[in-house]
N, C-alpha and C positions, 0 to 999 in steps of 0.2 A: 846886711840883713840876713838873719839866721835861715829863713826859708830858702833863700837863694843859694846859700852854701850847701844846704841839704840837697837841693836840686842838682847842683853841680856834681855831687858825689854819688848820685843815685843812678842805678842802671835803668835802662829803658824798659817800658812796660811791654814792649813787643816780646820780651823773653818770658813773660808771665803766661801761665795757662789761661784758657778762656774762662774757666770757672775757678777763680782763686779761692784758696782755703781761708777759713776764718782767721783773721789776723791776730797776732799777739801785739797788743797795743803798747805804744810808748807811754811814758808818764804824762807827757803833754796831751796826748790824745785821750788818755784815760780820765783826764780832768773833766771831760764832757759826758762821761758815762753815768747813766742813772740806773740801769739794770744789766747785770752780767752774772749769770749763774749757769751751771751745766744744764739744768732743766728749769724752764720758766712756764708757768701756767697763767694765761690771761683769762680771767673769768668774768662772767656777767656782762659781756660786751655786746653791743649791737654790731653786727658784722655785715660789711659789703665785700663780697669775696672776689670781685673783679671779673666775674663771668658775665655780668649783665643781669644775673638773677636778682629777685627782690631781696632787700636787706632782711636779715634774721636777727631776732632779739635773743638776749640771754645766752650767748654762745661762749664756749671756752676754746681757746687756741693753745695747744701744748707745743712748746718749742724745746728741742733737745739739740744742743750745740748750735749749728747754723741752719738747722732744718725744722720745718713744721712737721710734727709727728702725728697730731690728731686735731680734729676740729669737730665740734658738735655741741649739742645742748648742754648747758651747765648742769652737772649732775650725772650726765651720761658718759662723760669722758673721765677715764681713770687717771687721777693726778697722783704721781708718786709722792710719798711722804716728805721727801727731801727737796721737792720743787720749790722754787721761789714763786709764790702766788701773788698776783697783782689783781685786785678787785677793780674792774673797770665799769662799775655801775655809773650810768650817765655818760659813758664814752662810746664812741664808734671807732671800730678798727677797719681800715681799708688797706689794700696792698700798697707797698712802696710804689710811688709814681715813677713813670719812665718818661723823661723829657727828651723828645725826639729832636728838638731844635733849641738847645740850651747852650749858648756860647759861654766862653770864659772871659769875655771882655765887655766893657761898658764905654759908651761915648756920650759926651756932652760938650757944649762950647767951653765949659770951665775945665773939665778933666782932660779934654783932647779926644781924638778919634781912635776908637778900637783899643782902648787902654786895657791891658791884661790885668785880671783880678785873681792872682794866685792864692790869696789868703781868704778874702771875704766871700767869694763866690762858692767855693766848695762847702764852706760851713753853712751859708745861707740855703743852698740847695738842700743839704741834709736836714737842716733845722725845720724846713717847711715841707718835708715829706717826699722829696725827690731823691730816690735812692739809686737811680741810674740815669745817666745823661748821654746823649750823643751830641758832640759839640757842633756839628753841622756847619762847618766853615771855620777854619782855624787861622789865626794870625801868627801862631807859634806852636807848631805840632810837637817840637821836641819838649818844650815846657809842659805841654799837656801830657805827653807820654811819661815824663818824670813825675808829675803830680799824680797821675794814675798809679804809678808804681809805689809812690810814697803812701797813698791811701791803701792800696792792696797790702802793703807791708806793715800797716798799723802805725806809721810815723806821723801821718796826718789823718784827719777825719774828713769825710766827704762822700759823695756818691761814687758808684762804679762809673768810670768814664770810658766811653767809646770815642776814640779820637778820630777825627777826619783829617785828611790832608789839607794842604793850603788851597785856597779858593782857585778854581779853574775859571779864570776870567779872560775875556777877549779884549778887544780894543774897539772904541776908546775906553780907557780906564781912568777914573778920577781919584782912586784910593791908593796911597803909597804903600799900604799893607798888602797889596795884591800885585802879582806879576802878570802883565798882559801877555797872553799866549799869542805867538805870531802865526803859527800854522799847525796842522794836524800832527806833524812829527814831533813838535815841541810838546803838544798835549800828551802824546804817548810817552815821551821821555819823563815828564813830570810824574805821570801816573805810575810808570814803571819804577822810578826811584822810590817814591813814597810807599808804594805797595811792598817793596822789598824791605823798607824800614819798619813795616808792620801795621800801617793804618788800614782798617777794614772798610772805610767809606771815604768817598770824595764828594765835594759839593761844587757843582758848576754854577756860574754866576751870570749876571744879567746880559753881558755883551758877547758872550761866547757864540761862535758861529756853529751852524749845523755840522760842517765837516770836522771842526775841532771837537765838538761834543761827541759826535759819532766815533771819532778816533779814541777819545778818552774812555768812553763806555766799552768799546771793544778791547782796549788794553787792560782796563780794570777787570773785565770778566775773564781774560786770560790768566790773571793772577788771583782769581777767586774772591775779588772784592767788588763793592757796589758803588753806584753813583746816584746821588740825588741832586736836586737843583732848585735854585731860585731863578726862574727864567724871566725873559723879556724879549730878547732878540730872537729866540727860538720859542715856538708855541708849544703848548702841552701835547697836542696831537703829533707834532713833528718829533718831539722828544720820545714819545711812546713808540713811534715808528723806528726810532734809532736804538731802541732797546733799553731805555733808562729804567732804573729799578724803583724810583720813588720820586715824589714831587713835594715841594714845600709851599706853605702859605695859603692853603685852601685855593680859592679861585683868584686871589689877588695878585698872582704873578703870571696869570694866563693871558696871553695876547691872541688866542684863537679868534676872539670876537672883535678885534680892532679893525675898523674899516680902513681899507687902503694901506694896510701894513706892508712894508717892503721886506723882502726876504733877508734874514740875518741882521735886521735893524730893529731896535726898540722904537715903538711909536713915540713921536716927539712930545705928545701931550694927550690929555683927554681920557685916560683910562679910568679915572674916577667916575666920569660921566657914563662910561661904558658899563662899569660894574653896577652903578646905581640904577641903570635902566635895564639890566639883564633880565631876560625871561628864562628862568631856570628850566621851564618845561619846553623850551623851543627845541627844534630838531638839532641845531648846531651844538647846543649845550648837551643835549642827550648823547650826541655823537662823541663828544669829549669823554663824558662819563663812561659810556659803553666801551670805548676803546681802552680806557684805563683799567676798567674791571676785567675785560677780556684778556689783557696782557699782564694782569696781576701787578699793576703799578699802584702802590699805596700813596697816601696823601697825608701831609701833616697840617693840622689846624693850628694857626697861631693868632687866634682872634684877639688876644690881649695886646699884642703889639700893633695891630691894625686899628684897634680902638683909639689909639693915640692920635689918629688923624681926625677924630671927632671928639675933641677935648671936653666939650660940654657934658659928655656922658661919662667921662672917666672919674671914678670915685676917688676922693682924696684918701690916701692911705698914709696915716701917720707913721706906720712901721717903715715905709719906704723913706720918708724924710729923716727918720732917726738913723737909718742905715747909711745914708749918703754922707760923704764928706761935706762939712758945713757950707762951703761956698757952692757946691753942687746942689745941696739941699735947698738953699735959698733960690737958686735958679729954677728948680723943679716946683718949689712952692709958688713962684710967680707964674709958672705954666698952669698950675692948678687954678690960680686966681683968675688969670686971663681967660682960661677955658670956660669958665662959667657963662661968659657972654659971647663965646665964639659963634660965628656964623658957619656952621658945619653940617647943615641939613643934607647936603649932597653925600657926604661920607656916612652920615647916619643911615641914609637909604642904601648905600653901598654895603655897609655892615650887615644889614638885614638880608641883602641878596647873598652875601658870603655865607651867612648862616643857612639860608635855603639851599645853596649849592652843597654844603657839607651834609645836610640831611638827605638830599637826593642821592649823593654819592654813596652813603651808607645804605639807603633803601635799595640801591641797585646791586648791592653786594660788595662795595668797595671797602678796603681796609683803611680806616681813619685813625691816625694817632694824633698826638698833640705835643706842642712845645711852646715855650714862652718867647723865644728870641729876645733874651734879656740884654738888649743892645744899647738901651738909650732911654732918656727922659725918666718916666716912672716905671718902666718895664725893667725890673732887675731880678736877679736870681731868686727863685722860690716864690716870691710874692706874685710875680706875673704868672707863674704856673697855676697858682691857686685862683687867680682871676680867670684863667682859661676855664677852669671848672665851672665857675659861676656863669660864664658866657656860653658854654656848651649847654648848660641847663636852660638858659634864656633862649638858646637857639631851638629848643624843643626836644632835646634828648632827655630821657629820664635821668635822675641822679645816678642810678646804677649803670646806665649806659655811658654816662659821662666818665664815671670811674673806670669802666672797662676800656674806653678810648684812651684814657690816660695811663693805664697800667698794662692790662693783658695785650691790648693791640700794639702798644709800643714795644713790648717784649717780643711779640711775634715778628714785627718789622725787623728787629735787630737779630732775630734768630735765637732768642733767649727764652722762648715760650715754654720750653720743657723744664726750666728751672726757676723762673720767677714770673711775676705779673699777676698771679692769682693766689688766693689763700686756700691751700689744700695740702693734705699730707704729702710729704716728699718734696715740696717746694722749698726754696731758700726762704729763710725767715726774714723777709724784708716787709715790714709792717709799719703802719702809721696810726698812732693813737690820737684821736681828735676829741676834744671836749665838746659835748653836744651831739647834734645829729645833722650832718650836711645833707641827708636825703630829704629832710623836712625844711631846713633852713640852710640854703646853699652857702651863705657867708660863714657858717660854722667850720667850713674847710680851713679857715684861717686859724682856728684854735688848736694848733698842733701842740701836744704836750710831750710825747715821747716818740722817737723814730727808731725802729729796729732795723739794723742792716746786718745781715749774716748773724742774726740772733742776739746781737748786742744792742741794748736800748740806750739811745743818746738823749740827753736833756735838751729840748728845743730852746728853752729860755736861755740856758747858758751859752749855747752856740750863737744865738742872736746877740746877746749882750757882748760877746767877745769881739764882734765886728762892728759895733756901733760907730758911726762916723767914718767908716773905712771905704765904702763903695765909691768909686771914682778916683781913688788914690792907690789902693793896694788890695 
């Protein structure tokens, strides 16, 4: 397979600078390009700039090389005579989205568990407006590093990839893709090794113990890297006290509120009922939020993947079925059909409480980002990220706030806020052109036409067509 031979020959991304230069594209990558010129003027666009400010109509965005050089009312921005001008009447421009929890694998009973998607996922992320991802739990860090390097070098197309190390998992462990850590010293050894290999983040997982997590965090910070977590055995407040940098999955991985929870053990069952009955205004919930905010611990919203637990409300997305390998597509189609009559009222209530928790976290001053966790069923690269936007708006955030959560906030979490995440002069030209207006009709977020990354505009439809039927197999 050609991509594997390229991967084998490619140097690791750890050697690349943090802010890679605009790539010189290979012929295979250039096949997906729609707009590439030294100077590009996007005119007459509705603009959502990523700051949370209200959308602005009839705007011009001037791009020179890989940077935004001017933004303003059409007619007020001086457009050079030799610029490539693109009239975006009837279109909305948003910043490139930052997926804080966007894996490179997919799981199903048909495809297998945590199957790596080296071809389809990079293209689908980019096609749907996600220009930066953090993989947030890796089953193959070296492959991710090599793909990152290939994209940065212009040999492949895809988002900028922030690679995480292998899962930091404890025991018991049911997944063969994860190594169960035996003790704190082993946690330190794993973190030390992969930090030296160049990964900037680690993700702790469900059965890690407090002493193992504390050792991992301490070792990571010695190397200048960070730790996030999908928790269970350790509670949010315990993790905050240990110095964790970030937490995943909104409220849905927090066991602070489990009655009779044993130290360093996941509750045996019943967390769905706990979340469904949660009083977000209670003192114990306020304590969790206040401690997270006080210690600057951010949170990733992954509403799209948790919606799968209440399948009666999951919208059928033909785009997902088209992208999946045919046998997997049939299995997901059956999931959609059975979901229409599912008895999932408990999880529907839990979803509402999760949305309330995220609103309360933001009101308290917390930094909320978003990611799709494109791990399984109908949650796949790009499309699940777009569903997150719809769910954040449903949760009560304004469309502009939802875009901010998915762009500027994610960039801030990753330490990239000075170069991307908002549409402003001097920022990297990572932009998404959407047909329609997602601030008035949230589902318009699905109508991506062109995605600019580092000033090069890629044709979304061509990218999508190139991976039809591939998700679940490659």
